[in-house]
A tleap script that builds the chain and sets N, CA, C and O, in Angstrom:
source leaprc.protein.ff14SB
mol = sequence {
  NMET ARG ARG LYS ILE GLY THR THR LEU ASP
  ALA ALA LEU TYR ARG ARG ALA LYS GLU THR
  ALA ARG ARG GLN GLY ARG GLY LEU ASN GLU
  VAL ILE GLU GLU ALA LEU ALA ARG PHE LEU
  ALA ALA ASP THR SER ARG VAL SER ILE ALA
  ALA GLN THR ARG GLY SER PHE THR VAL SER
  GLU ARG ALA LEU ARG THR VAL LEU SER GLU
  ASP LEU TYR GLY PRO CASP
}
set mol.1.N position { -10.888 -24.515 11.752 }
set mol.1.CA position { -10.703 -23.927 13.106 }
set mol.1.C position { -10.578 -22.770 13.190 }
set mol.1.O position { -10.254 -22.251 12.122 }
set mol.2.N position { -10.722 -21.952 14.202 }
set mol.2.CA position { -10.741 -20.240 14.251 }
set mol.2.C position { -9.521 -20.181 15.320 }
set mol.2.O position { -9.375 -21.018 16.211 }
set mol.3.N position { -8.732 -19.153 15.116 }
set mol.3.CA position { -7.871 -19.054 16.061 }
set mol.3.C position { -8.273 -17.241 16.545 }
set mol.3.O position { -8.916 -16.489 15.813 }
set mol.4.N position { -7.813 -16.921 17.670 }
set mol.4.CA position { -7.874 -15.754 18.276 }
set mol.4.C position { -6.519 -15.151 18.419 }
set mol.4.O position { -5.583 -15.641 19.051 }
set mol.5.N position { -6.524 -13.906 17.684 }
set mol.5.CA position { -5.491 -13.288 18.114 }
set mol.5.C position { -5.270 -11.918 18.635 }
set mol.5.O position { -6.294 -11.470 19.149 }
set mol.6.N position { -4.397 -11.225 18.661 }
set mol.6.CA position { -4.248 -9.801 19.256 }
set mol.6.C position { -3.356 -9.071 18.205 }
set mol.6.O position { -2.367 -9.591 17.689 }
set mol.7.N position { -3.801 -7.825 17.944 }
set mol.7.CA position { -3.108 -6.856 17.264 }
set mol.7.C position { -3.539 -5.468 17.525 }
set mol.7.O position { -4.620 -5.202 18.049 }
set mol.8.N position { -2.693 -4.609 17.157 }
set mol.8.CA position { -3.247 -3.232 17.170 }
set mol.8.C position { -3.295 -2.336 15.983 }
set mol.8.O position { -2.376 -2.428 15.169 }
set mol.9.N position { -4.307 -1.433 15.775 }
set mol.9.CA position { -4.635 -0.836 14.530 }
set mol.9.C position { -4.525 0.667 14.685 }
set mol.9.O position { -4.573 1.118 15.830 }
set mol.10.N position { -4.392 1.443 13.720 }
set mol.10.CA position { -4.381 2.870 13.716 }
set mol.10.C position { -5.739 3.204 14.312 }
set mol.10.O position { -6.637 2.384 14.120 }
set mol.11.N position { -6.011 4.331 15.030 }
set mol.11.CA position { -7.424 4.440 15.497 }
set mol.11.C position { -8.296 5.004 14.403 }
set mol.11.O position { -9.486 4.690 14.386 }
set mol.12.N position { -7.830 5.756 13.553 }
set mol.12.CA position { -8.541 6.007 12.376 }
set mol.12.C position { -8.962 4.930 11.654 }
set mol.12.O position { -10.131 4.862 11.275 }
set mol.13.N position { -8.202 4.121 11.426 }
set mol.13.CA position { -8.586 2.815 10.575 }
set mol.13.C position { -9.689 1.658 11.395 }
set mol.13.O position { -10.529 0.957 10.832 }
set mol.14.N position { -9.391 1.713 12.860 }
set mol.14.CA position { -10.277 1.205 13.570 }
set mol.14.C position { -11.641 1.695 13.344 }
set mol.14.O position { -12.539 0.954 12.944 }
set mol.15.N position { -11.798 2.928 13.596 }
set mol.15.CA position { -13.108 3.638 13.719 }
set mol.15.C position { -13.638 3.336 12.268 }
set mol.15.O position { -14.684 2.689 12.225 }
set mol.16.N position { -13.194 3.628 11.336 }
set mol.16.CA position { -13.658 3.277 9.871 }
set mol.16.C position { -14.277 1.549 9.854 }
set mol.16.O position { -15.361 1.115 9.465 }
set mol.17.N position { -13.199 0.905 10.391 }
set mol.17.CA position { -13.702 -0.584 10.191 }
set mol.17.C position { -15.184 -0.824 10.932 }
set mol.17.O position { -16.201 -1.288 10.416 }
set mol.18.N position { -14.989 -0.378 12.261 }
set mol.18.CA position { -16.192 -0.148 13.124 }
set mol.18.C position { -17.096 0.473 12.681 }
set mol.18.O position { -18.103 0.235 13.348 }
set mol.19.N position { -17.269 1.110 11.950 }
set mol.19.CA position { -18.481 2.274 11.339 }
set mol.19.C position { -18.829 1.322 10.171 }
set mol.19.O position { -20.036 1.186 9.971 }
set mol.20.N position { -18.039 0.683 9.414 }
set mol.20.CA position { -18.468 -0.159 8.403 }
set mol.20.C position { -19.069 -1.265 8.849 }
set mol.20.O position { -20.145 -1.423 8.273 }
set mol.21.N position { -18.830 -2.094 9.631 }
set mol.21.CA position { -19.173 -3.100 10.363 }
set mol.21.C position { -20.829 -2.883 11.033 }
set mol.21.O position { -21.746 -3.704 11.040 }
set mol.22.N position { -20.810 -1.629 11.511 }
set mol.22.CA position { -22.058 -1.129 12.216 }
set mol.22.C position { -22.929 -1.094 11.024 }
set mol.22.O position { -23.906 -1.834 10.910 }
set mol.23.N position { -22.553 -0.195 10.103 }
set mol.23.CA position { -23.738 0.054 8.754 }
set mol.23.C position { -24.120 -1.203 8.128 }
set mol.23.O position { -25.240 -1.411 7.662 }
set mol.24.N position { -23.139 -2.051 8.130 }
set mol.24.CA position { -23.518 -3.555 7.296 }
set mol.24.C position { -24.119 -4.517 8.055 }
set mol.24.O position { -24.507 -5.626 7.688 }
set mol.25.N position { -24.178 -3.937 9.317 }
set mol.25.CA position { -24.692 -5.064 10.507 }
set mol.25.C position { -24.158 -6.130 10.655 }
set mol.25.O position { -24.873 -7.119 10.815 }
set mol.26.N position { -22.805 -6.246 10.646 }
set mol.26.CA position { -21.869 -7.194 10.919 }
set mol.26.C position { -21.097 -7.080 11.999 }
set mol.26.O position { -21.278 -6.065 12.672 }
set mol.27.N position { -20.164 -7.951 12.406 }
set mol.27.CA position { -19.514 -7.825 13.415 }
set mol.27.C position { -17.916 -7.127 12.960 }
set mol.27.O position { -17.541 -7.302 11.801 }
set mol.28.N position { -17.302 -6.586 13.633 }
set mol.28.CA position { -16.036 -6.096 13.357 }
set mol.28.C position { -15.012 -7.198 13.009 }
set mol.28.O position { -14.060 -6.890 12.293 }
set mol.29.N position { -15.139 -8.441 13.459 }
set mol.29.CA position { -14.245 -9.404 13.365 }
set mol.29.C position { -14.647 -10.035 11.923 }
set mol.29.O position { -13.756 -10.673 11.362 }
set mol.30.N position { -15.733 -9.935 11.357 }
set mol.30.CA position { -16.206 -10.408 10.228 }
set mol.30.C position { -15.597 -9.432 9.108 }
set mol.30.O position { -15.176 -9.981 8.090 }
set mol.31.N position { -15.508 -7.978 9.205 }
set mol.31.CA position { -15.080 -7.440 8.437 }
set mol.31.C position { -13.496 -7.457 8.340 }
set mol.31.O position { -12.923 -7.383 7.253 }
set mol.32.N position { -12.860 -7.556 9.496 }
set mol.32.CA position { -11.566 -7.683 9.190 }
set mol.32.C position { -11.078 -8.882 8.575 }
set mol.32.O position { -10.154 -8.854 7.763 }
set mol.33.N position { -11.686 -9.985 8.944 }
set mol.33.CA position { -11.501 -11.366 8.201 }
set mol.33.C position { -11.581 -11.420 6.842 }
set mol.33.O position { -10.742 -11.942 6.108 }
set mol.34.N position { -12.915 -10.707 6.397 }
set mol.34.CA position { -13.045 -10.517 4.845 }
set mol.34.C position { -11.766 -9.466 4.322 }
set mol.34.O position { -10.985 -9.790 3.427 }
set mol.35.N position { -11.728 -8.537 4.840 }
set mol.35.CA position { -10.601 -7.816 4.374 }
set mol.35.C position { -9.101 -8.639 4.255 }
set mol.35.O position { -8.418 -8.408 3.257 }
set mol.36.N position { -8.618 -9.565 5.248 }
set mol.36.CA position { -7.668 -9.967 5.211 }
set mol.36.C position { -7.753 -10.954 4.070 }
set mol.36.O position { -6.919 -10.895 3.167 }
set mol.37.N position { -8.652 -11.800 4.063 }
set mol.37.CA position { -8.566 -12.787 3.002 }
set mol.37.C position { -8.889 -12.228 1.488 }
set mol.37.O position { -8.694 -12.990 0.541 }
set mol.38.N position { -9.312 -11.088 1.293 }
set mol.38.CA position { -9.377 -10.347 0.004 }
set mol.38.C position { -7.806 -10.231 -0.247 }
set mol.38.O position { -7.190 -10.840 -1.123 }
set mol.39.N position { -7.248 -9.306 0.716 }
set mol.39.CA position { -5.427 -9.046 0.761 }
set mol.39.C position { -4.809 -10.131 0.176 }
set mol.39.O position { -4.159 -10.154 -0.869 }
set mol.40.N position { -5.080 -11.074 0.976 }
set mol.40.CA position { -4.195 -12.538 0.639 }
set mol.40.C position { -4.592 -13.198 -0.625 }
set mol.40.O position { -3.794 -13.953 -1.181 }
set mol.41.N position { -5.852 -12.953 -1.157 }
set mol.41.CA position { -6.209 -13.529 -2.405 }
set mol.41.C position { -5.506 -12.593 -3.546 }
set mol.41.O position { -5.092 -13.054 -4.609 }
set mol.42.N position { -5.438 -11.365 -3.219 }
set mol.42.CA position { -4.978 -10.608 -4.489 }
set mol.42.C position { -3.512 -11.063 -4.734 }
set mol.42.O position { -2.753 -11.648 -3.961 }
set mol.43.N position { -3.275 -10.562 -6.243 }
set mol.43.CA position { -1.908 -10.998 -6.580 }
set mol.43.C position { -0.761 -10.215 -5.939 }
set mol.43.O position { -0.199 -9.288 -6.522 }
set mol.44.N position { -0.422 -10.657 -4.640 }
set mol.44.CA position { 0.475 -10.087 -3.905 }
set mol.44.C position { 2.088 -10.547 -4.468 }
set mol.44.O position { 3.128 -10.117 -3.969 }
set mol.45.N position { 2.019 -11.342 -5.414 }
set mol.45.CA position { 3.293 -11.971 -5.829 }
set mol.45.C position { 3.990 -10.852 -6.839 }
set mol.45.O position { 5.178 -10.819 -7.158 }
set mol.46.N position { 3.044 -10.036 -7.217 }
set mol.46.CA position { 3.889 -8.811 -7.979 }
set mol.46.C position { 4.863 -8.288 -7.447 }
set mol.46.O position { 4.881 -8.056 -6.238 }
set mol.47.N position { 6.076 -7.943 -8.431 }
set mol.47.CA position { 7.221 -7.265 -7.454 }
set mol.47.C position { 6.759 -5.644 -7.890 }
set mol.47.O position { 6.052 -5.404 -8.869 }
set mol.48.N position { 7.267 -4.670 -7.027 }
set mol.48.CA position { 7.090 -3.450 -7.321 }
set mol.48.C position { 7.923 -2.960 -8.502 }
set mol.48.O position { 8.991 -3.488 -8.811 }
set mol.49.N position { 7.336 -1.836 -9.202 }
set mol.49.CA position { 8.374 -1.292 -10.316 }
set mol.49.C position { 9.711 -1.050 -9.870 }
set mol.49.O position { 10.685 -1.641 -10.336 }
set mol.50.N position { 9.766 -0.178 -8.965 }
set mol.50.CA position { 11.201 0.000 -8.421 }
set mol.50.C position { 12.140 -1.153 -8.027 }
set mol.50.O position { 13.366 -1.045 -8.045 }
set mol.51.N position { 11.448 -2.310 -7.655 }
set mol.51.CA position { 12.506 -3.424 -7.403 }
set mol.51.C position { 12.518 -4.140 -8.750 }
set mol.51.O position { 13.233 -5.142 -8.786 }
set mol.52.N position { 11.767 -3.769 -10.025 }
set mol.52.CA position { 11.715 -4.581 -11.101 }
set mol.52.C position { 12.734 -4.060 -12.001 }
set mol.52.O position { 13.321 -4.760 -12.826 }
set mol.53.N position { 12.967 -2.593 -11.793 }
set mol.53.CA position { 13.971 -1.797 -12.494 }
set mol.53.C position { 15.237 -1.572 -11.787 }
set mol.53.O position { 16.283 -1.220 -12.333 }
set mol.54.N position { 15.053 -1.823 -10.397 }
set mol.54.CA position { 16.519 -1.834 -9.913 }
set mol.54.C position { 17.705 -2.120 -10.504 }
set mol.54.O position { 17.901 -3.300 -10.795 }
set mol.55.N position { 18.743 -1.127 -10.809 }
set mol.55.CA position { 19.868 -1.427 -11.353 }
set mol.55.C position { 19.940 -1.843 -13.133 }
set mol.55.O position { 20.831 -2.391 -13.783 }
set mol.56.N position { 18.655 -1.337 -13.513 }
set mol.56.CA position { 18.435 -1.518 -14.962 }
set mol.56.C position { 19.210 -0.333 -15.936 }
set mol.56.O position { 19.658 -0.456 -17.075 }
set mol.57.N position { 19.187 0.836 -15.052 }
set mol.57.CA position { 19.914 2.127 -15.763 }
set mol.57.C position { 21.056 2.484 -14.989 }
set mol.57.O position { 21.014 2.179 -13.797 }
set mol.58.N position { 22.036 3.048 -15.407 }
set mol.58.CA position { 23.293 3.154 -14.754 }
set mol.58.C position { 23.263 4.712 -15.353 }
set mol.58.O position { 23.040 4.935 -16.543 }
set mol.59.N position { 23.544 5.870 -14.269 }
set mol.59.CA position { 23.882 7.105 -14.877 }
set mol.59.C position { 24.758 7.713 -14.139 }
set mol.59.O position { 24.675 7.419 -12.947 }
set mol.60.N position { 25.638 8.519 -14.443 }
set mol.60.CA position { 26.553 9.056 -13.496 }
set mol.60.C position { 25.649 10.122 -12.443 }
set mol.60.O position { 24.460 10.424 -12.550 }
set mol.61.N position { 26.531 10.522 -11.517 }
set mol.61.CA position { 25.708 11.514 -10.414 }
set mol.61.C position { 25.423 12.977 -11.141 }
set mol.61.O position { 24.423 13.667 -10.944 }
set mol.62.N position { 26.410 13.262 -11.930 }
set mol.62.CA position { 26.510 14.505 -12.594 }
set mol.62.C position { 25.325 14.663 -13.554 }
set mol.62.O position { 24.731 15.732 -13.695 }
set mol.63.N position { 24.999 13.462 -14.245 }
set mol.63.CA position { 23.935 13.641 -15.326 }
set mol.63.C position { 22.478 13.569 -14.600 }
set mol.63.O position { 21.489 14.152 -15.046 }
set mol.64.N position { 22.485 12.707 -13.320 }
set mol.64.CA position { 21.097 12.571 -12.724 }
set mol.64.C position { 20.940 14.161 -12.209 }
set mol.64.O position { 19.928 14.803 -12.490 }
set mol.65.N position { 22.052 14.736 -11.419 }
set mol.65.CA position { 21.819 15.989 -10.904 }
set mol.65.C position { 21.095 16.990 -12.034 }
set mol.65.O position { 20.066 17.636 -11.834 }
set mol.66.N position { 21.975 16.961 -13.418 }
set mol.66.CA position { 21.510 17.610 -14.303 }
set mol.66.C position { 20.188 17.784 -14.738 }
set mol.66.O position { 19.665 18.876 -14.960 }
set mol.67.N position { 19.588 16.535 -14.872 }
set mol.67.CA position { 18.338 16.085 -15.149 }
set mol.67.C position { 17.336 16.712 -14.057 }
set mol.67.O position { 16.365 17.418 -14.326 }
set mol.68.N position { 17.769 16.309 -12.736 }
set mol.68.CA position { 16.869 16.986 -11.788 }
set mol.68.C position { 16.652 18.459 -11.557 }
set mol.68.O position { 15.670 19.028 -11.081 }
set mol.69.N position { 17.877 18.985 -12.035 }
set mol.69.CA position { 17.737 20.490 -11.855 }
set mol.69.C position { 17.100 21.146 -13.235 }
set mol.69.O position { 17.016 22.371 -13.321 }
set mol.70.N position { 16.723 20.419 -14.145 }
set mol.70.CA position { 16.116 21.129 -15.437 }
set mol.70.C position { 14.828 21.425 -15.033 }
set mol.70.O position { 14.134 20.699 -14.321 }
set mol.71.N position { 14.413 22.846 -15.641 }
set mol.71.CA position { 13.448 23.672 -15.454 }
set mol.71.C position { 12.305 22.925 -16.447 }
set mol.71.O position { 12.364 23.063 -17.669 }
set mol.72.N position { 11.288 22.143 -15.808 }
set mol.72.CA position { 10.085 21.362 -16.826 }
set mol.72.C position { 9.441 22.314 -17.417 }
set mol.72.O position { 9.231 22.124 -18.615 }
set mol.73.N position { 9.000 23.426 -16.896 }
set mol.73.CA position { 8.274 24.358 -17.366 }
set mol.73.C position { 8.747 25.895 -17.692 }
set mol.73.O position { 8.161 26.950 -17.448 }
set mol.74.N position { 9.919 25.675 -18.281 }
set mol.74.CA position { 10.792 26.884 -18.626 }
set mol.74.C position { 10.097 27.447 -20.057 }
set mol.74.O position { 9.033 26.944 -20.418 }
set mol.75.N position { 10.641 28.353 -20.743 }
set mol.75.CA position { 10.306 28.858 -21.828 }
set mol.75.C position { 10.374 28.151 -22.931 }
set mol.75.O position { 9.876 28.587 -23.969 }
set mol.76.N position { 10.939 27.067 -22.886 }
set mol.76.CA position { 11.161 26.077 -24.084 }
set mol.76.C position { 10.003 25.855 -24.896 }
set mol.76.O position { 10.064 25.096 -25.864 }
savepdb mol mol.pdb
quit
């Protein structure tokens, strides 16, 4: 069963999708449906590296500021 939905897209993204559909001789709906199906089929259960490592390392604010202020391209 198919369902009709309404949504909004960024104008540039809409133009790209519309142009892709035209070049491929397909309808815009077909292109969007395929893109959504591919996205949902991808392994979206992966947790981001930031989420995986959150809380793994503790460092004082002073140490962090020291590291961030280091000149990586200095004369060393």
